[in-house]
C-alpha positions as CSV (number, residue, x, y, z in Angstrom):
1,M,21.1,-8.5,64.8
2,K,24.9,-8.4,64.4
3,P,26.6,-8.2,61.0
4,A,27.9,-11.8,61.2
5,Q,24.4,-13.0,62.1
6,I,22.9,-11.1,59.2
7,A,25.4,-12.6,56.8
8,E,24.6,-16.0,58.1
9,L,20.8,-15.4,57.8
10,F,21.1,-14.6,54.1
11,R,23.6,-17.4,53.5
12,R,21.0,-19.9,54.8
13,L,18.1,-18.3,52.9
14,A,20.1,-18.2,49.7
15,E,21.3,-21.8,50.1
16,R,17.6,-22.9,50.6
17,T,16.4,-20.9,47.6
18,P,19.4,-20.2,45.3
19,D,17.4,-18.6,42.4
20,P,14.5,-16.6,43.9
21,K,12.2,-14.9,41.5
22,T,8.9,-13.1,41.5
23,E,5.7,-15.2,41.5
24,L,4.0,-12.7,39.2
25,D,3.8,-13.8,35.6
26,Y,5.0,-11.4,33.0
27,V,6.5,-11.3,29.5
28,N,8.6,-8.1,29.5
29,D,9.4,-5.1,31.6
30,Y,6.1,-3.4,30.8
31,T,3.9,-6.4,31.7
32,L,5.9,-6.7,34.9
33,L,5.1,-3.1,35.8
34,V,1.4,-3.7,35.1
35,A,1.4,-6.9,37.1
36,V,3.0,-5.2,40.1
37,V,0.5,-2.3,40.0
38,L,-2.4,-4.9,39.8
39,S,-0.9,-6.8,42.8
40,A,-1.6,-4.1,45.3
41,Q,-3.9,-5.6,48.0
42,S,-4.3,-8.7,45.8
43,T,-2.5,-12.1,45.7
44,D,0.0,-12.9,43.0
45,A,-2.1,-16.0,42.1
46,G,-5.1,-13.9,41.6
47,V,-3.3,-11.4,39.4
48,N,-1.8,-14.2,37.3
49,L,-5.2,-15.6,36.8
50,A,-6.5,-12.3,35.5
51,T,-3.5,-11.5,33.3
52,R,-3.1,-14.9,31.8
53,E,-5.2,-14.0,28.7
54,L,-4.5,-10.3,28.9
55,F,-0.8,-10.7,28.4
56,K,-1.3,-12.9,25.4
57,H,-2.6,-10.0,23.5
58,V,-1.4,-6.8,25.3
59,T,2.3,-6.5,25.9
60,T,3.1,-2.8,25.2
61,P,1.8,0.5,26.5
62,Q,0.4,1.4,23.1
63,A,-1.6,-1.9,22.9
64,M,-3.0,-1.2,26.4
65,V,-4.1,2.3,25.4
66,E,-5.8,0.8,22.4
67,L,-7.5,-1.8,24.5
68,G,-9.1,0.9,26.6
69,E,-10.2,1.2,30.2
70,E,-13.6,-0.5,29.8
71,R,-12.1,-3.7,28.3
72,L,-9.3,-3.7,30.8
73,R,-11.8,-3.5,33.6
74,E,-13.6,-6.5,32.2
75,A,-10.3,-8.4,32.0
76,I,-9.2,-7.7,35.6
77,K,-12.6,-7.6,37.3
78,T,-11.7,-10.6,39.6
79,I,-8.9,-8.4,41.2
80,G,-9.6,-6.2,44.1
81,L,-9.9,-2.4,43.3
82,F,-10.1,-3.3,39.6
83,N,-11.8,0.0,38.7
84,T,-9.1,2.2,40.1
85,K,-6.3,-0.2,38.9
86,A,-7.7,-0.2,35.3
87,K,-7.8,3.6,35.3
88,N,-4.2,3.8,36.6
89,V,-2.9,1.2,34.1
90,I,-4.4,3.0,31.1
91,A,-3.0,6.4,32.4
92,L,0.5,5.1,33.1
93,S,0.5,3.4,29.7
94,R,-0.4,6.6,28.0
95,Q,2.3,8.4,29.9
96,L,4.9,5.8,29.0
97,V,4.0,6.3,25.3
98,E,4.0,10.1,25.5
99,Q,7.0,10.7,27.8
100,H,9.2,7.6,27.6
101,G,8.9,6.3,24.1
102,G,6.9,3.3,25.3
103,E,9.7,2.1,27.5
104,V,9.7,1.5,31.2
105,P,12.1,4.0,32.9
106,R,14.9,2.6,35.1
107,D,15.0,5.2,37.8
108,R,12.7,5.5,40.9
109,D,11.6,9.1,40.4
110,S,10.4,8.5,36.9
111,L,8.6,5.3,37.9
112,M,6.9,7.0,40.9
113,A,5.7,9.8,38.6
114,L,3.5,7.2,36.8
115,P,-0.1,6.9,37.9
116,G,-0.6,4.1,40.5
117,V,3.1,3.6,41.0
118,G,4.4,4.0,44.6
119,R,7.8,3.5,46.1
120,K,7.3,-0.2,46.7
121,T,6.2,-0.9,43.1
122,A,9.1,1.2,41.7
123,N,11.5,-0.8,43.9
124,V,10.1,-4.1,42.7
125,V,10.4,-3.1,39.0
126,M,13.9,-1.7,39.4
127,N,15.0,-4.9,41.2
128,T,13.3,-7.5,39.0
129,A,13.5,-5.9,35.6
130,F,16.8,-4.1,35.9
131,G,18.7,-5.9,38.6
132,E,19.0,-2.9,40.9
133,E,19.8,-3.5,44.6
134,T,16.5,-2.2,45.9
135,F,14.4,-3.4,48.9
136,A,10.6,-3.3,48.3
137,V,9.1,-3.7,51.7
138,D,5.7,-5.4,51.7
139,T,3.9,-6.9,54.6
140,H,6.0,-10.1,54.5
141,I,9.3,-8.3,54.6
142,F,8.1,-5.9,57.2
143,R,7.0,-8.8,59.4
144,V,10.2,-10.8,58.9
145,A,12.5,-7.8,59.4
146,N,10.8,-6.9,62.7
147,R,10.3,-10.4,64.0
148,T,13.9,-11.6,63.4
149,G,15.5,-8.3,64.5
150,L,17.2,-8.0,61.0
151,A,15.9,-4.5,60.3
152,P,13.3,-3.4,62.9
153,G,11.3,-0.3,62.0
154,K,7.9,1.3,62.8
155,D,7.0,1.7,59.1
156,V,7.9,0.3,55.7
157,L,10.3,3.2,54.8
158,A,12.2,2.8,58.1
159,V,12.6,-0.9,57.4
160,E,13.7,-0.3,53.8
161,L,16.3,2.3,54.9
162,K,17.6,-0.1,57.6
163,L,17.9,-2.9,55.0
164,E,19.9,-0.6,52.8
165,K,22.4,-0.3,55.6
166,V,22.7,-3.9,56.8
167,V,22.3,-6.3,53.9
168,P,25.8,-7.4,52.9
169,P,26.9,-7.1,49.2
170,P,26.6,-10.8,48.1
171,Y,22.9,-10.8,48.8
172,R,21.7,-7.3,48.1
173,R,20.1,-8.1,44.7
174,D,18.2,-11.2,45.9
175,A,17.4,-10.0,49.5
176,H,14.0,-8.7,48.5
177,H,12.8,-12.0,47.1
178,L,14.5,-14.2,49.7
179,L,12.7,-12.3,52.5
180,I,9.3,-12.4,50.8
181,L,9.6,-16.1,50.3
182,H,10.5,-16.7,53.9
183,G,7.6,-14.5,55.1
184,R,5.1,-16.0,52.7
185,Y,5.9,-19.7,53.2
186,V,7.6,-20.0,56.6
187,C,7.4,-16.9,58.8
188,K,3.7,-16.6,58.3
189,A,1.6,-13.9,59.9
190,R,-0.7,-15.9,62.2
191,L,1.5,-18.8,63.0
192,P,5.1,-18.8,61.9
193,E,6.4,-22.3,61.2
194,C,9.5,-22.1,63.4
195,W,10.0,-25.9,63.5
196,R,11.1,-25.8,59.8
197,C,12.8,-22.5,59.7
198,V,16.5,-22.4,58.6
199,I,17.2,-19.2,60.6
200,V,15.3,-20.1,63.8
201,D,18.4,-19.9,66.0
202,L,19.2,-16.4,64.7
203,C,15.7,-15.1,65.1
204,R,14.6,-13.0,68.1
205,Y,10.9,-13.9,67.8
206,Q,9.6,-15.5,71.0
207,P,8.1,-17.9,71.8
208,K,9.0,-20.2,68.9
209,T,6.3,-22.5,67.5
210,L,6.4,-26.3,67.6
211,P,5.1,-28.6,64.9
212,P,1.3,-29.3,64.8
213,G,0.3,-32.2,67.0
214,S,3.2,-31.6,69.4
215,G,0.8,-30.9,72.3
216,L,1.9,-27.3,72.8
217,A,1.0,-24.4,70.5
218,K,4.1,-22.5,71.2
219,R,7.5,-23.1,72.8
220,H,11.2,-22.4,72.4
221,V,13.0,-24.2,69.7
222,K,16.8,-24.3,69.6
223,S,17.3,-25.0,65.9
224,G,15.7,-26.1,62.7
225,S,16.9,-27.3,59.3
226,G,13.8,-26.2,57.5
227,R,12.7,-27.2,54.0
228,P,12.5,-25.0,51.0
229,P,9.2,-23.1,50.3
230,P,7.0,-24.7,47.6
231,A,8.3,-22.3,44.9
232,A,11.6,-20.7,44.2
233,K,9.9,-17.5,43.3
234,A,8.6,-14.4,45.1
235,A,6.5,-11.2,44.7
């Protein structure tokens, strides 16, 4: 995809969703970090359901340590991999207290040194909590980047590094959320909804899909005005 096309792609996505945000519920930087750790291989809706009561009472690393692993497991038992996640959350909370004065660090290396925090999680926290221009590549962004030709790559790191190079300055801070929203609500994994896509004419994905009931499952579509996703927030 050429630079002018990339700029137009983000212009349209930003026009459709002018204030994209994470769909994870949180009350401060620490609870954001916890929510992102819990969201691995889980839906944002599922995480929000589990943390709704938890975050009413536990909003600091010290409070989480005092809660303890057993009670945390009970609070998040509806989330996949809850045993491992509870262990990591208690460990990272203790590390925040002991090494960072209870504060969430702003840099990637320090974040990735925390138990259960990988590069994607660190990038999400840096972007959402601190406004850094990072690109956390999840399955949605990986799919959109490759389908459209925006930033093709064989793995998530390759896509992230390509996005670093090609996303123009006006959209670098929001690009992560804009692409997630597009992948989650329009450019879906099994059947992308090309008929309502605002970037359909820029996208290299073929064949394009037609609306349900059109008589053909897939076919080329020249353009599409699209409609905004059901929420102006992203993971």
